[in-house]
C-alpha positions as CSV (number, residue, x, y, z in Angstrom):
1,M,12.3,55.4,69.5
2,R,11.3,52.9,71.3
3,G,7.7,52.0,71.8
4,H,7.1,53.9,69.0
5,R,4.8,52.0,66.5
6,Q,5.6,53.0,62.7
7,R,2.6,52.7,60.1
8,R,3.3,50.9,56.7
9,R,1.6,49.3,53.9
10,T,2.3,45.7,53.5
11,R,1.1,43.7,50.8
12,A,-0.6,39.9,51.2
13,D,-1.7,37.5,49.6
14,L,-4.7,34.8,50.9
15,V,-3.7,31.0,51.0
16,Y,-4.6,28.0,52.6
17,P,-3.0,27.1,55.2
18,N,0.1,24.8,54.0
19,E,1.1,27.0,51.5
20,A,1.7,30.2,54.1
21,D,4.8,31.7,54.4
22,V,4.8,35.1,55.9
23,E,8.6,35.9,54.5
24,R,6.9,35.8,50.8
25,G,3.9,37.7,52.2
26,R,1.7,34.8,51.7
27,V,-1.1,34.7,54.6
28,S,-2.7,31.6,55.8
29,V,-6.9,32.6,55.5
30,L,-7.2,30.7,59.1
31,A,-4.8,33.4,60.7
32,P,-6.4,36.3,62.6
33,V,-5.1,38.8,60.2
34,G,-6.1,36.5,57.1
35,T,-9.6,36.2,58.9
36,A,-9.7,39.6,58.8
37,L,-9.1,40.0,55.3
38,L,-11.4,37.6,53.7
39,G,-14.2,39.4,52.0
40,L,-12.2,42.2,51.5
41,S,-11.7,43.4,47.4
42,V,-8.5,43.8,46.0
43,G,-6.9,47.2,46.7
44,Q,-9.0,47.2,49.9
45,S,-6.8,47.7,53.1
46,I,-7.4,47.4,56.8
47,D,-5.5,48.8,60.1
48,W,-3.6,46.1,61.8
49,Q,-1.7,46.3,64.8
50,A,1.0,43.6,64.8
51,P,2.4,41.8,67.8
52,A,5.1,43.3,69.3
53,V,8.7,41.2,68.4
54,A,10.9,40.1,71.7
55,R,14.2,41.3,70.7
């Protein structure tokens, strides 16, 4: 369905910027979502709206 956003769980590891690799689930601590995750404990989660992807 066009325009419909699915909710899904994604696991991410926080890393330094030079180690970031989105394909491997490694998010920079300086990325917007990385800063949102800082301070959470293992197993905690946030709701995050990912930007739309151009097709």
